[in-house]
N, C-alpha and C positions, 0 to 999 in steps of 0.2 A: 651404378643398378648393378654391374658386374660384380664390383666387389661383396655388395650386401647379399649375394645370392652364392658366395663363395668361389667366385672365377674371377680373380684379379687378374687383368690382364692391361695392355696398354693397345693404342688406336693409333693407325696413320690416315692422316687428313691431309685434303689438297685445297689450296685458295684459288679462285678463277686465275686463269691466265693473264697474262703481260700486266702484272703488278709490280711496282718496286721492292726492294728489299723495305727502307723506309717505311713505304705502305703497309706493307704484309705485317711489320711488326706491330705499327698502330694499331691495325685493325683486326688482325689476328691474333698473332704470336703472345702479347702483350695481354689480350684480354682471356685468352684462354690458359696461359701461365699453367701450365698442366704437366707433372711428371710421367702421365701416361697417354700423353699426346704427342706424334712427332708430326711436322708440317712440311711440306713440301709445296713448291710454288713455280716447277720448271715445266714446259712441256718437253715431250719427247717425241722425237722421230725415230719410227718403228717399222718393221717391215713383216707385215702380216703374213698368215701363211698360205696366201694366194701370191706372194711376191710384190705386194703392192706397198710402195712407202708412203706411211701416213704419218701426219704431225698430230699427234693426242693431246689432250688435256692433261695439267698435273694430276688429274684424278688416276689418270691410269699408272703415273710414276709411284704415286701412294699406294696404289694396289699391287705394283710390283715389287715393290721395296716390303711390303707386308709378307707377300709371297717368300721373300728371302730370308726374311727372317723366320717365318714359321717352317721354312724348309731347313734352318741350322739349327745345333745344339743351342740350347737355354744358354744365355750370357755370350753369346757370339756376337760381335760387334760387327756392323756392317761395313766400318771404317775401310777403305781400298777395295770394298767387294765392287765387282764391275757388272751391275744389270745390263741387258744384251739391249743396247739402243744405239742408234746411229748417229744422232746429235741431240744437242738440247735448244729450246728456245726460251730465251726470258729476257728483260729488260736491264740484266747487270752483267756483267764480264764474269762468266764461270768459274773461271781461275782467278783472276784479279781480285775479285770481290768475295771469295769464298769466305775469309776469316769475319768479313762483316756479315755474311749470310749467317754463319754459325752463332755470333753474338746476338743475332736478332731469334735465335729459334728456329732457325729453319735449315734442313737437311738439303745441302747442296752437291750435285754432282759436278764435277769438275773433270777436265782432260787431262788423262795421265798418260804415259809410255804406252800404254796397252788397250787406250779408250776411255771410256766416260768411266769413273769410279766416284764412289760415296767418300766425300770428303770428312765427315763425321756425322756419325748417327745420333744427333743431339734432339732433345726433345723441347717442348715450348717452355719450360721451367726456365724462368727469368728471375726469381725473386733474390736470388743469390746465385753465387758460383757453386753449389752444392755439387760434387763430381759424381754422386750417383744419381742423384734426380736429375740433371741434365744430359745424362747418357741413356738411350735406348737399353743397351745391353746390360749395365749395371741396374738399372731400374728392373728390368726383366729378371735379374736374377733374384731379387729381394721380393718380387711379387711370386715368382715359382718358389720360393722358399716357403712362403706363407701359404700358399694354395697348398703344397706338397704336404706340410704340417697339418693344414685343418683336416686334409683329406684321409691321412692316417689316423688321425684322433677322432673319426668321426662316428665311428661305428661303435663309440662309448655314449652318445645320448642316447637315455631312455635306459641307460643301467642306474643301478644302485651306487651312490655314491658313499661308499663305506671307508673306513677308518684308514685302510691302505689303498683306496683308488686313487689318491692324489699322488702318491709316491708312485706308484705304478706307471699311471701317465706321466710322469716327468720323465721316469727313466724311457717309456716309449719314446717320450721327443727328442730326448738326448741322442736316441740310438738313431732316429731319423733324422736328426742335423747332421751327425757324424756321415750317415750315407750319403746325404746332401754334399758333403766335403768330398768323400769319393767320387761322386757323379760328376763334379764338377758344377755344380749348381751354386753353391757360395765358397768363400774361399775359406770361411773361418767362424764361428759362433763362441759366445761366453754367457755366463749369468743367467743361466735359465732359473727361473724362478715363479714359480707356481704358487698361485692364492685361492685358497678354499672360499668361496661365498656361499657354500649351502648348495643350491640347485646350477650354481655355475662355477666354474674354474676357470681362473683367468692365468694365462701363461703369456710371461713376456722374457724375451731374450735380445740379448744383441749379438747383432750377424755382422759381418763383414761379406759385402758383394762382391763379386767377380768382375772389375772393372777393367774397362779394354786399356790396350796399350796403344795409347795414341803417339806418343813420341820416344825417341831414344838419342839421347843427348852423347856426342863423341868427343872426347876431349883429348889433344895429343900434347905431351910435352917434348920439346924439340932441343935436341941436345946433339953434339958431337961425340962420336965413340971413336 
């Protein structure tokens, strides 16, 4: 519905508490299987403004992570970001089973050196290992690009489609996409193709999303000097 209204976005959802990773995958993430939905299943221990420690349902973790995404720049991964929680409660080991949770399309908080952190901000997209659709931040990059481009061209709706209108709109689209690169919304683009169908102009372009840096591999060659 948001996309049809020109407002592409992603959602953060929560399962009921006290479910296993296997059951979450079977009942929720496999059925959702959506690049625009991220899922959590851990309860969180949190200090309220009154100073009281409470255990809150996974819904509050979803809310917290949604707020963290909204409060950071487009395409910023939540990987290694630390929500303000004291502890997590779940039926799996938050560290040992983190990889299993990720493979199940579940965003998992694990315990790092400085506290609990997001292991990977993955989506529930499980169809294949698509690196864009399975990462919240990379998917946000694509959604934001489409949304921004539509917003830039919306003012032409209701104008006359004259001989040079298509060329003008294509030029504006390319300029806007170049601005998206400068702003860090996308990594790159190419092949902007515009089709004139009378009362409709169809714009197609190839875009490279801003992907999260999830891994750094270090290789050392050992040699005596």
